[in-house]
DRENDO-1510 file (C-alpha; in Angstrom, 1 decimal, always signed):
<recs>
REC; n; res; u; v; w
REC; 1; MET; +13.4; +40.9; -4.0 .
REC; 2; SER; +14.1; +37.8; -1.9 .
REC; 3; ARG; +12.4; +35.7; -4.6 .
REC; 4; ILE; +14.6; +37.2; -7.3 .
REC; 5; ALA; +17.7; +36.7; -5.1 .
REC; 6; LEU; +16.7; +33.0; -4.6 .
REC; 7; ASP; +16.3; +32.5; -8.4 .
REC; 8; GLN; +19.7; +34.1; -9.0 .
REC; 9; HIS; +21.3; +31.9; -6.3 .
REC; 10; LEU; +19.8; +28.7; -7.8 .
REC; 11; GLU; +20.9; +29.7; -11.3 .
REC; 12; GLN; +24.5; +29.7; -10.1 .
REC; 13; HIS; +24.5; +26.1; -9.1 .
REC; 14; LYS; +24.7; +23.0; -11.3 .
REC; 15; PRO; +21.2; +21.8; -12.2 .
REC; 16; ALA; +19.9; +18.4; -11.1 .
REC; 17; LEU; +20.2; +15.4; -13.3 .
REC; 18; PRO; +17.4; +15.1; -15.9 .
REC; 19; ASP; +14.7; +12.5; -15.2 .
REC; 20; SER; +15.9; +10.3; -18.0 .
REC; 21; GLU; +19.3; +9.7; -16.5 .
REC; 22; PHE; +20.1; +7.2; -13.7 .
REC; 23; SER; +22.3; +8.3; -10.8 .
REC; 24; ILE; +25.4; +6.4; -9.9 .
REC; 25; TRP; +23.5; +4.8; -6.9 .
REC; 26; GLU; +20.7; +3.7; -9.1 .
REC; 27; LYS; +23.0; +2.2; -11.6 .
REC; 28; THR; +24.8; +0.4; -8.8 .
REC; 29; ALA; +21.6; -1.0; -7.4 .
REC; 30; ILE; +20.3; -2.2; -10.8 .
REC; 31; TRP; +23.6; -4.0; -11.6 .
REC; 32; ALA; +23.8; -5.4; -8.1 .
REC; 33; VAL; +20.3; -6.9; -8.4 .
REC; 34; LEU; +21.0; -8.3; -11.8 .
REC; 35; GLY; +24.1; -9.9; -10.5 .
REC; 36; LEU; +22.3; -11.4; -7.5 .
REC; 37; ILE; +19.6; -12.8; -9.8 .
REC; 38; ALA; +22.3; -14.4; -11.9 .
REC; 39; ILE; +24.0; -15.9; -8.8 .
REC; 40; LEU; +20.7; -17.3; -7.5 .
REC; 41; LEU; +19.7; -18.8; -10.9 .
REC; 42; SER; +23.2; -20.4; -11.1 .
REC; 43; GLY; +22.8; -21.7; -7.6 .
REC; 44; PHE; +19.4; -23.2; -8.4 .
REC; 45; VAL; +20.9; -25.0; -11.4 .
REC; 46; LEU; +24.3; -26.0; -10.0 .
REC; 47; ALA; +23.6; -26.4; -6.3 .
REC; 48; ASN; +19.9; -26.6; -5.8 .
REC; 49; ASP; +20.1; -28.7; -2.6 .
REC; 50; VAL; +22.2; -26.0; -0.9 .
REC; 51; VAL; +20.6; -22.9; -2.3 .
REC; 52; TRP; +17.0; -24.0; -2.2 .
REC; 53; ASP; +16.4; -27.1; -0.1 .
REC; 54; GLU; +18.7; -26.1; +2.7 .
REC; 55; GLY; +18.7; -22.4; +2.2 .
REC; 56; LEU; +15.8; -20.4; +0.9 .
REC; 57; LYS; +13.0; -23.0; +1.1 .
REC; 58; PRO; +12.9; -23.4; +5.0 .
REC; 59; ILE; +13.2; -19.6; +5.4 .
REC; 60; ILE; +10.7; -18.4; +2.7 .
REC; 61; TRP; +8.6; -21.1; +1.2 .
REC; 62; ASP; +7.9; -23.4; +4.1 .
REC; 63; PRO; +6.3; -20.6; +6.2 .
REC; 64; VAL; +4.1; -19.7; +3.2 .
REC; 65; THR; +2.8; -23.2; +2.8 .
REC; 66; LYS; +2.3; -23.6; +6.5 .
REC; 67; ASP; +0.3; -20.4; +6.6 .
REC; 68; ALA; -1.8; -21.6; +3.8 .
REC; 69; GLY; -2.5; -24.9; +5.5 .
REC; 70; ALA; -4.9; -25.9; +8.3 .
REC; 71; ALA; -2.6; -24.6; +11.0 .
REC; 72; GLY; -2.6; -21.2; +9.4 .
REC; 73; ASP; -0.9; -17.9; +10.4 .
REC; 74; ALA; +2.7; -19.0; +10.5 .
REC; 75; GLY; +5.0; -16.5; +12.1 .
REC; 76; TYR; +7.8; -14.6; +10.6 .
REC; 77; SER; +11.5; -15.3; +11.5 .
REC; 78; PRO; +14.3; -12.8; +11.8 .
REC; 79; GLN; +15.8; -14.3; +8.6 .
REC; 80; ASN; +12.8; -13.9; +6.3 .
REC; 81; THR; +11.9; -10.6; +7.9 .
REC; 82; ALA; +15.3; -9.3; +6.9 .
REC; 83; ILE; +15.0; -10.7; +3.4 .
REC; 84; TYR; +11.6; -9.2; +2.9 .
REC; 85; THR; +12.7; -5.8; +4.3 .
REC; 86; GLY; +15.8; -5.7; +2.2 .
REC; 87; SER; +14.0; -6.8; -0.9 .
REC; 88; MET; +11.4; -4.0; -0.4 .
REC; 89; LEU; +14.1; -1.3; +0.0 .
REC; 90; VAL; +15.9; -2.5; -3.1 .
REC; 91; CYS; +12.7; -2.6; -5.1 .
REC; 92; VAL; +11.9; +1.0; -4.0 .
REC; 93; VAL; +15.3; +2.3; -5.3 .
REC; 94; ILE; +15.1; +0.4; -8.6 .
REC; 95; LEU; +11.5; +0.8; -9.4 .
REC; 96; GLN; +11.5; +4.6; -8.7 .
REC; 97; ALA; +14.3; +5.0; -11.2 .
REC; 98; LEU; +12.5; +3.0; -13.8 .
REC; 99; PHE; +9.2; +4.7; -13.2 .
REC; 100; ARG; +10.8; +8.1; -13.4 .
REC; 101; ARG; +12.5; +7.3; -16.6 .
REC; 102; ALA; +9.3; +6.0; -18.1 .
REC; 103; ASP; +7.6; +9.2; -17.0 .
REC; 104; PHE; +4.8; +7.5; -15.1 .
REC; 105; PRO; +2.4; +9.8; -13.2 .
REC; 106; CYS; +3.5; +10.6; -9.7 .
REC; 107; ASP; +0.8; +12.8; -8.1 .
REC; 108; ASP; -2.0; +12.6; -5.6 .
REC; 109; ARG; -4.2; +10.8; -8.1 .
REC; 110; MET; -1.6; +8.0; -8.4 .
REC; 111; THR; -1.4; +7.9; -4.7 .
REC; 112; LEU; -5.1; +7.3; -4.5 .
REC; 113; ALA; -4.8; +4.5; -7.1 .
REC; 114; LEU; -2.0; +2.8; -5.2 .
REC; 115; ILE; -4.0; +3.0; -1.9 .
REC; 116; ALA; -6.8; +1.1; -3.6 .
REC; 117; TRP; -4.4; -1.7; -4.5 .
REC; 118; VAL; -2.9; -1.8; -1.0 .
REC; 119; CYS; -6.5; -2.2; +0.4 .
REC; 120; LEU; -7.1; -5.0; -2.0 .
REC; 121; ALA; -4.4; -7.2; -0.4 .
REC; 122; PRO; -6.1; -7.4; +3.0 .
REC; 123; ALA; -9.6; -7.7; +1.4 .
REC; 124; MET; -8.4; -11.0; -0.1 .
REC; 125; ARG; -6.1; -12.0; +2.7 .
REC; 126; VAL; -8.9; -12.1; +5.2 .
REC; 127; LEU; -10.8; -14.4; +2.9 .
REC; 128; GLU; -7.8; -16.8; +3.0 .
REC; 129; ASP; -7.9; -16.5; +6.8 .
REC; 130; ALA; -11.5; -17.6; +6.5 .
REC; 131; ASP; -10.5; -20.6; +4.3 .
REC; 132; PHE; -12.4; -19.4; +1.4 .
REC; 133; PHE; -10.0; -20.1; -1.5 .
REC; 134; THR; -9.3; -23.5; -2.8 .
REC; 135; GLN; -6.3; -25.4; -1.5 .
REC; 136; ASP; -4.5; -25.1; -4.8 .
REC; 137; MET; -4.8; -21.3; -4.7 .
REC; 138; ASP; -4.2; -20.6; -1.0 .
REC; 139; VAL; -0.6; -19.8; -1.4 .
REC; 140; LEU; -1.4; -16.9; -3.7 .
REC; 141; PHE; -2.9; -15.0; -0.8 .
REC; 142; ILE; -0.2; -15.5; +1.7 .
REC; 143; SER; +2.4; -12.7; +2.3 .
REC; 144; PRO; +4.7; -12.0; +0.4 .
REC; 145; LEU; +3.2; -13.9; -2.5 .
REC; 146; ILE; -0.1; -12.0; -2.3 .
REC; 147; HIS; +1.8; -8.7; -3.0 .
REC; 148; LEU; +3.6; -10.3; -5.9 .
REC; 149; HIS; +0.4; -11.8; -7.2 .
REC; 150; LEU; -1.5; -8.6; -7.0 .
REC; 151; ALA; +1.4; -6.7; -8.4 .
REC; 152; ALA; +1.1; -8.8; -11.5 .
REC; 153; TRP; -2.6; -7.8; -11.8 .
REC; 154; LEU; -1.6; -4.2; -11.2 .
REC; 155; ILE; +1.1; -4.2; -13.9 .
REC; 156; GLY; -1.4; -5.9; -16.3 .
REC; 157; ILE; -4.1; -3.3; -15.7 .
REC; 158; ALA; -1.7; -0.4; -15.8 .
REC; 159; ALA; +0.0; -1.6; -19.1 .
REC; 160; THR; -3.3; -2.3; -20.7 .
REC; 161; SER; -4.8; +1.1; -19.7 .
REC; 162; GLN; -1.8; +2.9; -21.1 .
REC; 163; TRP; -1.7; +0.9; -24.3 .
REC; 164; VAL; -5.4; +1.2; -25.0 .
REC; 165; ALA; -6.0; +4.9; -24.0 .
REC; 166; GLY; -2.7; +6.5; -23.2 .
REC; 167; GLN; -2.7; +8.2; -26.6 .
REC; 168; TRP; -5.5; +10.5; -25.4 .
REC; 169; ASP; -3.9; +11.5; -22.1 .
REC; 170; HIS; -3.5; +15.2; -23.0 .
REC; 171; ALA; -6.8; +15.5; -24.9 .
REC; 172; THR; -9.5; +17.7; -23.4 .
REC; 173; SER; -12.4; +17.4; -25.8 .
REC; 174; ASP; -15.6; +15.5; -25.1 .
REC; 175; ARG; -15.1; +13.5; -28.3 .
REC; 176; ASP; -11.7; +12.3; -27.1 .
REC; 177; GLU; -13.2; +11.5; -23.7 .
REC; 178; ALA; -15.8; +9.4; -25.3 .
REC; 179; LYS; -13.1; +7.5; -27.2 .
REC; 180; ILE; -11.3; +6.7; -24.0 .
REC; 181; ARG; -14.4; +5.4; -22.4 .
REC; 182; ARG; -15.3; +3.2; -25.3 .
REC; 183; ALA; -11.8; +1.8; -25.6 .
REC; 184; LEU; -10.9; +1.4; -21.9 .
REC; 185; MET; -14.1; +0.7; -20.0 .
REC; 186; PRO; -15.1; -2.5; -21.7 .
REC; 187; ILE; -11.6; -4.0; -21.3 .
REC; 188; LEU; -11.6; -3.1; -17.5 .
REC; 189; LEU; -15.0; -4.7; -17.1 .
REC; 190; ILE; -13.9; -7.8; -18.8 .
REC; 191; ALA; -10.7; -7.9; -16.7 .
REC; 192; LEU; -12.8; -7.5; -13.5 .
REC; 193; LEU; -15.0; -10.4; -14.6 .
REC; 194; LEU; -11.9; -12.4; -15.3 .
REC; 195; HIS; -10.6; -11.5; -11.8 .
REC; 196; TRP; -13.8; -12.8; -10.3 .
REC; 197; GLY; -13.9; -15.9; -12.4 .
REC; 198; LEU; -10.3; -17.0; -11.8 .
REC; 199; LEU; -9.9; -16.2; -8.1 .
REC; 200; TYR; -13.4; -16.4; -6.6 .
REC; 201; GLN; -15.5; -18.7; -8.7 .
REC; 202; PRO; -13.5; -21.9; -8.1 .
REC; 203; ALA; -14.2; -21.6; -4.3 .
REC; 204; TYR; -18.0; -21.7; -4.7 .
REC; 205; ILE; -17.9; -25.3; -5.7 .
REC; 206; GLU; -16.1; -26.2; -2.4 .
REC; 207; HIS; -18.5; -24.1; -0.3 .
REC; 208; GLU; -21.9; -25.4; -1.4 .
REC; 209; GLU; -23.5; -24.3; +1.9 .
REC; 210; MET; -22.7; -20.6; +1.4 .
REC; 211; GLY; -25.3; -18.2; +0.0 .
REC; 212; MET; -24.8; -16.1; -3.0 .
REC; 213; PHE; -26.8; -12.9; -2.3 .
REC; 214; TRP; -23.9; -10.8; -1.2 .
REC; 215; VAL; -21.6; -12.3; -3.8 .
REC; 216; PHE; -23.8; -11.2; -6.7 .
REC; 217; THR; -24.6; -7.9; -5.0 .
REC; 218; GLY; -20.9; -7.3; -4.6 .
REC; 219; LEU; -20.3; -8.3; -8.2 .
REC; 220; ILE; -22.9; -5.8; -9.5 .
REC; 221; ALA; -21.6; -3.1; -7.1 .
REC; 222; SER; -18.0; -3.6; -8.2 .
REC; 223; PHE; -19.1; -3.1; -11.9 .
REC; 224; ALA; -20.9; +0.1; -10.8 .
REC; 225; VAL; -17.9; +1.4; -8.9 .
REC; 226; LEU; -15.6; +0.8; -11.9 .
REC; 227; ILE; -18.0; +2.6; -14.2 .
REC; 228; GLY; -18.6; +5.4; -11.7 .
REC; 229; ILE; -14.9; +6.0; -11.2 .
REC; 230; MET; -14.3; +6.1; -15.0 .
REC; 231; LEU; -17.0; +8.7; -15.3 .
REC; 232; LYS; -15.7; +10.8; -12.4 .
REC; 233; THR; -12.0; +10.8; -13.5 .
REC; 234; GLN; -12.3; +12.7; -16.8 .
REC; 235; HIS; -9.0; +14.0; -18.0 .
REC; 236; TRP; -7.0; +11.8; -15.7 .
REC; 237; PRO; -4.1; +9.9; -17.2 .
REC; 238; ALA; -5.3; +6.6; -18.6 .
REC; 239; ILE; -2.9; +4.5; -16.4 .
REC; 240; THR; -4.1; +6.2; -13.2 .
REC; 241; ARG; -7.8; +5.9; -14.2 .
REC; 242; GLY; -7.4; +2.2; -15.0 .
REC; 243; MET; -5.6; +1.4; -11.8 .
REC; 244; LEU; -8.0; +3.3; -9.5 .
REC; 245; ALA; -11.1; +2.0; -11.2 .
REC; 246; PHE; -10.1; -1.6; -11.2 .
REC; 247; GLY; -8.5; -1.6; -7.8 .
REC; 248; SER; -11.5; +0.0; -6.1 .
REC; 249; ALA; -13.9; -2.3; -7.8 .
REC; 250; ALA; -11.9; -5.3; -6.8 .
REC; 251; VAL; -11.9; -4.2; -3.2 .
REC; 252; VAL; -15.7; -3.9; -3.3 .
REC; 253; MET; -15.8; -7.4; -4.7 .
REC; 254; GLY; -13.6; -8.8; -1.9 .
REC; 255; VAL; -15.5; -7.0; +0.9 .
REC; 256; ALA; -18.8; -8.3; -0.5 .
REC; 257; HIS; -17.5; -11.8; +0.2 .
REC; 258; TRP; -16.8; -10.7; +3.8 .
REC; 259; ALA; -20.5; -9.8; +4.0 .
REC; 260; GLN; -21.4; -13.2; +2.6 .
REC; 261; PHE; -19.4; -15.0; +5.2 .
REC; 262; LEU; -21.2; -13.0; +7.9 .
REC; 263; ALA; -24.6; -13.9; +6.4 .
REC; 264; THR; -23.9; -17.6; +5.6 .
REC; 265; PRO; -20.6; -18.8; +7.1 .
REC; 266; TRP; -18.8; -21.6; +5.3 .
REC; 267; GLU; -17.0; -24.5; +6.9 .
REC; 268; GLN; -13.3; -23.7; +7.7 .
REC; 269; GLU; -10.4; -26.1; +7.9 .
REC; 270; SER; -9.7; -25.0; +11.5 .
REC; 271; ALA; -13.4; -25.8; +12.5 .
REC; 272; ARG; -13.7; -22.3; +13.9 .
REC; 273; VAL; -17.3; -21.1; +14.3 .
REC; 274; LEU; -18.4; -17.5; +14.3 .
REC; 275; GLU; -20.5; -16.9; +17.4 .
REC; 276; THR; -20.8; -13.1; +17.5 .
REC; 277; THR; -19.8; -10.2; +15.2 .
REC; 278; PRO; -18.1; -7.6; +17.3 .
REC; 279; ILE; -18.8; -4.1; +16.1 .
REC; 280; TRP; -17.0; -1.9; +18.6 .
REC; 281; PRO; -13.5; -2.7; +17.3 .
REC; 282; LEU; -14.5; -0.9; +14.1 .
REC; 283; PHE; -15.0; +2.3; +15.9 .
REC; 284; VAL; -11.7; +2.1; +17.7 .
REC; 285; VAL; -9.5; +0.7; +14.8 .
REC; 286; LEU; -11.1; +2.7; +12.0 .
REC; 287; GLY; -12.6; +5.7; +13.9 .
REC; 288; ILE; -9.7; +7.0; +15.9 .
REC; 289; PRO; -7.3; +7.2; +13.0 .
REC; 290; ALA; -10.0; +8.8; +10.9 .
REC; 291; VAL; -10.5; +11.6; +13.5 .
REC; 292; VAL; -6.7; +12.2; +13.6 .
REC; 293; CYS; -6.6; +12.4; +9.8 .
REC; 294; PHE; -9.5; +14.8; +9.8 .
REC; 295; PHE; -7.7; +17.3; +12.0 .
REC; 296; LEU; -4.5; +16.9; +10.1 .
REC; 297; TYR; -6.4; +17.6; +6.9 .
REC; 298; ARG; -8.0; +20.7; +8.4 .
REC; 299; MET; -4.6; +21.9; +9.5 .
REC; 300; GLY; -3.0; +21.7; +6.1 .
REC; 301; ILE; -5.6; +22.0; +3.4 .
REC; 302; GLU; -5.4; +25.8; +3.1 .
REC; 303; ASP; -1.7; +25.9; +2.6 .
REC; 304; LEU; -1.9; +23.0; +0.2 .
REC; 305; ARG; -4.5; +24.8; -1.9 .
REC; 306; GLN; -2.3; +27.9; -2.0 .
REC; 307; LEU; +0.7; +25.8; -3.0 .
REC; 308; LYS; -1.2; +24.2; -5.8 .
REC; 309; LEU; -2.4; +27.6; -7.0 .
REC; 310; SER; +1.2; +28.7; -7.2 .
REC; 311; GLY; +2.0; +25.8; -9.5 .
REC; 312; PHE; +4.2; +23.8; -7.0 .
REC; 313; GLU; +3.9; +20.5; -5.2 .
REC; 314; ALA; +4.3; +20.2; -1.5 .
REC; 315; GLY; +7.8; +19.3; -0.5 .
REC; 316; VAL; +9.1; +19.1; -4.1 .
REC; 317; LEU; +11.7; +21.6; -5.3 .
REC; 318; PRO; +11.3; +23.4; -8.6 .
REC; 319; GLU; +12.3; +21.2; -11.6 .
REC; 320; GLY; +16.1; +21.2; -12.2 .
REC; 321; VAL; +17.0; +22.5; -8.7 .
REC; 322; GLN; +19.4; +20.4; -6.7 .
REC; 323; LEU; +18.8; +19.8; -3.0 .
REC; 324; ALA; +22.2; +21.1; -2.1 .
REC; 325; ALA; +21.6; +24.4; -3.9 .
REC; 326; TRP; +18.3; +24.8; -2.1 .
REC; 327; ASP; +19.9; +24.2; +1.3 .
REC; 328; ASP; +22.7; +26.6; +0.5 .
REC; 329; ALA; +20.2; +29.4; -0.1 .
REC; 330; GLY; +19.5; +29.6; +3.6 .
REC; 331; ASP; +16.7; +32.0; +4.6 .
REC; 332; LEU; +16.0; +32.9; +1.0 .
REC; 333; VAL; +13.9; +29.8; +0.5 .
REC; 334; ASN; +11.4; +31.0; +3.2 .
REC; 335; SER; +9.8; +33.3; +0.7 .
REC; 336; HIS; +9.3; +30.6; -1.9 .
REC; 337; PRO; +5.9; +28.8; -1.9 .
REC; 338; VAL; +7.7; +25.4; -1.4 .
REC; 339; GLY; +9.6; +26.7; +1.6 .
REC; 340; LEU; +6.7; +28.7; +3.0 .
REC; 341; LEU; +3.7; +26.4; +2.6 .
REC; 342; SER; +5.0; +22.8; +2.3 .
REC; 343; LYS; +5.2; +22.0; +6.1 .
REC; 344; LYS; +1.5; +22.3; +6.8 .
REC; 345; GLY; +0.4; +21.6; +3.2 .
REC; 346; LEU; +1.9; +18.1; +3.3 .
REC; 347; LEU; -0.4; +17.2; +6.2 .
REC; 348; ALA; -3.4; +17.3; +3.9 .
REC; 349; THR; -1.9; +15.3; +1.1 .
REC; 350; PRO; -3.2; +11.7; +0.5 .
REC; 351; MET; +0.3; +10.2; +1.0 .
REC; 352; VAL; +0.7; +11.6; +4.5 .
REC; 353; LEU; -2.9; +11.0; +5.5 .
REC; 354; ALA; -2.7; +7.4; +4.2 .
REC; 355; MET; +0.5; +6.7; +6.2 .
REC; 356; VAL; -1.0; +8.2; +9.4 .
REC; 357; TYR; -4.2; +6.3; +9.0 .
REC; 358; GLY; -2.5; +3.0; +8.1 .
REC; 359; GLN; +0.0; +3.0; +11.0 .
REC; 360; LEU; -2.6; +4.0; +13.6 .
REC; 361; CYS; -5.0; +1.5; +12.2 .
REC; 362; ASP; -2.3; -1.3; +12.5 .
REC; 363; GLY; -1.5; -0.2; +16.0 .
REC; 364; PHE; -5.0; -0.1; +17.3 .
REC; 365; ALA; -6.0; -3.3; +15.5 .
REC; 366; THR; -3.1; -5.1; +17.1 .
REC; 367; MET; -3.9; -3.8; +20.5 .
REC; 368; VAL; -7.6; -4.7; +20.3 .
REC; 369; GLY; -6.9; -8.1; +18.7 .
REC; 370; ILE; -4.3; -9.2; +21.2 .
REC; 371; ASP; -5.5; -7.6; +24.4 .
REC; 372; SER; -9.3; -8.2; +23.9 .
REC; 373; PHE; -9.7; -11.1; +21.6 .
REC; 374; GLY; -6.6; -13.3; +22.3 .
REC; 375; TYR; -4.9; -13.1; +18.9 .
REC; 376; GLY; -1.1; -13.4; +18.6 .
REC; 377; GLU; +1.6; -11.4; +17.0 .
REC; 378; LYS; +3.6; -13.1; +14.2 .
REC; 379; HIS; +6.3; -10.5; +13.6 .
REC; 380; PRO; +9.4; -11.0; +15.8 .
REC; 381; VAL; +10.2; -7.3; +16.4 .
REC; 382; SER; +6.6; -6.4; +17.1 .
REC; 383; ASN; +6.2; -9.4; +19.4 .
REC; 384; GLU; +9.2; -8.2; +21.5 .
REC; 385; VAL; +7.6; -4.8; +21.9 .
REC; 386; ILE; +4.4; -6.4; +23.1 .
REC; 387; LYS; +6.3; -8.6; +25.5 .
REC; 388; LEU; +8.0; -5.5; +26.9 .
REC; 389; GLY; +4.5; -4.0; +27.4 .
REC; 390; GLY; +3.4; -7.1; +29.2 .
REC; 391; ARG; +6.4; -6.8; +31.6 .
REC; 392; LEU; +5.6; -3.2; +32.2 .
REC; 393; ASN; +2.0; -4.2; +33.0 .
REC; 394; GLU; +3.3; -6.7; +35.6 .
REC; 395; SER; +5.6; -4.2; +37.2 .
REC; 396; ILE; +2.7; -1.8; +37.8 .
REC; 397; GLY; +0.1; -4.4; +38.7 .
REC; 398; VAL; -2.0; -4.2; +35.5 .
REC; 399; GLU; -3.7; -7.5; +34.8 .
REC; 400; PHE; -5.6; -6.7; +31.7 .
REC; 401; GLY; -4.2; -7.5; +28.3 .
REC; 402; GLU; -0.8; -8.7; +27.1 .
REC; 403; GLY; +0.9; -5.4; +26.8 .
REC; 404; ALA; +0.0; -4.6; +23.2 .
REC; 405; TRP; -0.7; -1.0; +24.2 .
REC; 406; LEU; +3.0; -0.4; +24.0 .
REC; 407; PHE; +3.0; -1.5; +20.3 .
REC; 408; THR; +0.2; +1.1; +19.6 .
REC; 409; LEU; +2.2; +3.8; +21.4 .
REC; 410; VAL; +5.4; +2.9; +19.4 .
REC; 411; LYS; +3.3; +3.0; +16.2 .
REC; 412; ALA; +2.0; +6.5; +17.1 .
REC; 413; VAL; +5.5; +7.7; +17.9 .
REC; 414; LEU; +6.8; +6.2; +14.7 .
REC; 415; ILE; +4.2; +7.7; +12.4 .
REC; 416; GLY; +4.6; +11.1; +14.2 .
REC; 417; THR; +8.3; +10.9; +13.4 .
REC; 418; ILE; +7.7; +10.0; +9.8 .
REC; 419; VAL; +5.2; +12.9; +9.4 .
REC; 420; TRP; +7.7; +15.3; +10.9 .
REC; 421; LEU; +10.4; +14.1; +8.6 .
REC; 422; PHE; +8.1; +14.4; +5.6 .
REC; 423; ALA; +7.2; +17.9; +6.6 .
REC; 424; GLU; +10.8; +19.0; +7.1 .
REC; 425; MET; +12.2; +17.1; +4.1 .
REC; 426; LYS; +12.4; +18.5; +0.6 .
REC; 427; VAL; +13.0; +16.3; -2.5 .
REC; 428; GLU; +14.2; +17.1; -5.9 .
REC; 429; HIS; +11.7; +16.9; -8.8 .
REC; 430; ARG; +13.4; +13.7; -10.0 .
REC; 431; GLN; +12.9; +12.1; -6.6 .
REC; 432; ARG; +9.1; +12.3; -6.5 .
REC; 433; HIS; +8.7; +8.7; -7.5 .
REC; 434; LEU; +11.1; +7.7; -4.7 .
REC; 435; ARG; +9.0; +9.5; -2.2 .
REC; 436; LEU; +5.8; +7.9; -3.5 .
REC; 437; LEU; +7.3; +4.4; -3.4 .
REC; 438; ILE; +8.5; +5.0; +0.2 .
REC; 439; VAL; +4.9; +5.9; +1.1 .
REC; 440; LEU; +3.7; +2.7; -0.7 .
REC; 441; ALA; +6.2; +0.6; +1.3 .
REC; 442; VAL; +4.9; +2.2; +4.6 .
REC; 443; LEU; +1.4; +1.5; +3.6 .
REC; 444; ILE; +2.2; -2.2; +2.8 .
REC; 445; VAL; +3.6; -2.7; +6.3 .
REC; 446; GLY; +1.0; -0.5; +8.0 .
REC; 447; LEU; -2.4; -0.1; +6.3 .
REC; 448; ALA; -2.5; -3.6; +4.8 .
REC; 449; PRO; -1.9; -5.5; +8.1 .
REC; 450; GLY; -4.2; -3.1; +10.0 .
REC; 451; LEU; -7.1; -3.7; +7.6 .
REC; 452; ARG; -6.4; -7.4; +7.7 .
REC; 453; ASP; -6.5; -7.4; +11.5 .
REC; 454; ILE; -9.8; -5.6; +11.6 .
REC; 455; GLY; -11.2; -7.9; +9.0 .
REC; 456; ARG; -10.3; -10.9; +11.1 .
REC; 457; LEU; -11.8; -9.4; +14.2 .
REC; 458; THR; -15.0; -8.6; +12.4 .
REC; 459; LEU; -15.3; -12.1; +10.8 .
REC; 460; GLY; -13.9; -13.9; +13.8 .
REC; 461; VAL; -11.3; -15.8; +11.8 .
</recs>
């Protein structure tokens, strides 16, 4: 009876906007960004000295070129941190609206595909830290350009996959699956070979002393991974298959170059020499977050399975239902699968597990890198937290480390708060893309730097 009462209550309220329509806030954001772009372009033309030479260049471009140079690892400033953060938030609002209107997939499969691309950034960024890429290409692998650069690859792969094989997205026959593989797989393999040829191959000329065993092993393995994922993702949307297959294969290719550096280190501009390869940080930085995620998965997987069997998505209201109408229903929602199973079910979803793993990975990697290996922190806010931890160490007489333990603790509290908010929060069906892009933003500032840090620790760069 309570389920019937809930349905009757929801029917009395105005339905949510259809996915094809922009909200007033989305329209405002889109027009504001277009206006800002017009102002910047006008400034570049009419007052380039003020807008670029004295304005944006010292804040944004100079740190990038410094980071790409021999000095390396230029720090962030409060100004460019604010610009990057604001730009990311605006992109989340605008892109989610565009993706929703284009009806892009927004499920756990797409989450996995995006995670692969997030991992690709640190896989290549660590190689830049090791001075692998040519000087002409270094800037492409410095934040934030590395994310824009890889976003261009992602868009190209996604668009190509959809254009080539999207017409068979809802097909279920073996014949149609064979058509998808014949159409999409060769193009992805060629794109992967192009990725290797454009980004990696020019560096081999500069590093004549490096071996090639792990390079070619990784190249073969990346092709195998791409083919394997294509075979294992039958009946997935073409855009998701292409993104996951290419992104995962590219990660394998990048990590293979890590292995090559460990086997035959090449000369670096900084003249650093790898003396030992520490293994124990891997168990701390990658192992502890994995254990936490394992228990979260165990806690939520049964509710998540029941929720999927009922035809609903964790934390997502039924299509057409407004959040206000759901909240007004009071205790009636407790009998609905979304209200009953979402809290624990969300704990087992890839988006929550990835956020938890990424933030903890970043926290432990920072603590190990700074307190045990003498690395520094380049982000101003994080650095202040670490300094506070150092002062706390001094006040209680602890001489070990610089206080990065406090940063790890803050990260743990932060991700705990985010997980709690996700568990309590419900989103309308049209807001699923917004939730996914928020998760992507959290991964970019958590998982990506965490993996980069552990890569640097492992390679000693």
